[in-house]
Structure formats: C-alpha cells, structure tokens
N, C-alpha and C positions, 0 to 999 in steps of 0.2 A: 204696487203690484208689478209695474214695469221693471223695477230694480230686481225683484225676485226672479222674474222670467229671464232677465239678462244674466243673472248669476247662475241660474240653472243651465242656460245655454252654454255658458263658458265652461261650467263643470263637465257637461256632456262632451264638449269638444276636447277637453283635456283627457277625459277617460278614453274616448275613441282613439285619439292619437297615441295614447299610451299602449293600447291593445295592439295597434298596428306595428309598433316598434318590435314586438316579439316575432312577427312573421318575417322570416329571412327569404323564403321562396314559396310561391304558390302558382301552380299552373294546371290547366285541365286540357285533356285531349279527347276529341270526339271520334267515335268509330263510324266509318261509312256503313250504312245499312244496319247500324246497331249490332254489328258482329265483330267479335274479337277472335282473330285467328290464333290458334294455340301456339304456333311457332313464330309468330310475329310480335316481338317485344315492343313495348312502348318505352321510348327513351326520353329522359329528362336531363338537362344539364344545369347544375347548380354551382354557383360561384360562392365558395366559402371564404370569407375574409378573416374570420376570427376562430382560431382553433383552441382558444382558452375556454370558450363557452361549451356547454353541452346542449344538445338539441332533442326535440321530440319530432318524430317523423310520422305523418298521417297519410293514409290513402283514402280517397273518396271514389266511389263508383256509383254511377247512375244506371239503373236497370229498368227495363220495361216489364212490369209485373204481369202483363198479358202474354208475354213470350217466355220469359225465363222460368225454369222449373228446378232450380237448385237452392239449397239452404245456406250455402257459403261459397266464397270465391277464394281458393288457395292461390297464393302468389309466390313466385321465386324472384328475389330482388338481387341483382348484381350491381355492385358499386365499384367503379374504377376511378382512381384519382389521377391527377395530371402527371404523377411520377410513375404510373403503371401499376401501383399497388391495387389489389382487388380484395373485395369482401363479398360474401354471399350470405343472405338470410332468407328465411321463409316468413310469410305473413298470411293471415287469414282474415277475410272480411266476412263477418257473420251476418246473415240476412234475417234470421229468426232466432228467438230465444227458445228454450226447451218447451215452452207452452205453445209454440207456433206463432207467436206474436212478432210482428215486424219490428226490427231494430233500427229502421231508417226514418227519414223525413219524407212524407208523401208530397209529390208534385204532380197532381193529376193521375195519369196511369203509370207514371214513373215514380220510383222511390230512390232517394239518395242515401247511401250508407257510408259512414265514416268509421275508420278503425285506426287506432294508434298502433303503428307497426313497431316502433322503437321508442323507448323512453330513455332519457339521459345518454344519448348517443354522442360520441366524440369522433370528430374527423381528425385524421392523422396529419394532414397537410392543408395548406391554403391553396386556393385555386379552383379550377373547374373539376367537379366530380360528376361523372356520368352514371346515372341510374338507368338500368335496363330492367324492366318489369315484365315478366311473363305470367300468363295465367297457366296454372298447372292442373286444370281440370282434365277429365278424360275426353272432352269434346274437341274435335278438330276445329269446328266452327262454333263458337259460343255465341249463340244468338240471344239478343235481348240486352246486351251491354251497350249502352249509349255513349258512355264516357268514363274515363278514369282520370283522377286528379291526384296531385301530390302536394303536400304542404309541409314545410319545415319551419319550426319556430323555436326560439330560444326556450330552453327548459327553465323551470323555476328552481333548479338546484343551485345552491349558493356556495358550493365548495370549489376550490381550485385544485386540480390534479397537477402535481409537479413530477 
C-alpha cells in the first residue's frame, strides 16, 4: 500500500510540474475600492524568451456581484514590444450565458471570470512586451471590479512557422 501511495504521489508531482511549464506569465492586479477607472489602463510587462512558440492569452477578472450590474466586460488591449512595434486587439469577458447563468467561479460574494483572449498568438520579437489593458465600458468609474489578471501559456499547437 505504501508503495502505491508513493507511486501516486510521484505521478501527481510530475503532472503538476508539467502543467506549470506551460505558464510563461501570470500576474494579478487589485483595484483600490474595487473600482476600475475607465481611462486608467492596467499595465503588465511580459518577458518573452521564445518567439518560435505560439501562446494562449487569458484574462481573469474578479467582480463583486453585489455591486456590478453588467453582463460582460469589454477590453481594449495594446501590446508594445521592446522595438516599439504595437498591436491592438479587443477582448470580452462574458459574465453570464444566454440563460442568465454565471460563467464564473464563485468565491463568496465575488465571482472570478476567465476568458481566453487570444489563441495561438505569436510574438514578433524577444524581450519585454508591455500590455496595456483598458476597460471599454461606458462607465467612467466601473465599481465592483476587484482585480484583473493576465496569464500567458504555451499553446498546444505543434507546428513551426518559418
């Protein structure tokens, strides 16, 4: 029995370490007073070391369900690399499906929502990439947003672009 438990523990360790190898970047920013000001972007700096891989980009937002009254959070994302090249894309974090059911993970009165913003994304150059994320709602003060996070992980795509 002891041998089986040891084998299971070793297997779980390998599985967990294998999962973490995919994550290239993960960071979360908290908002003072759970309020995200419309014209105050959240900035993330990501050091990309391998431009041969493609990546999936995720955004996570934690909201206070007692305060917020929107069904989605539209975002504008600006990316600037160390050479000054810029890219812009829009993303949307959906809070409820068409039936009105929550799409997030409940944490007391808070709900955490995650959305895949980009799949199979390629970076053009190595080095620091600055992500500037703005909420593009009509509200100047978006109350009820406790935090926003960004995660970048290696994609499962197995082709090489030349």
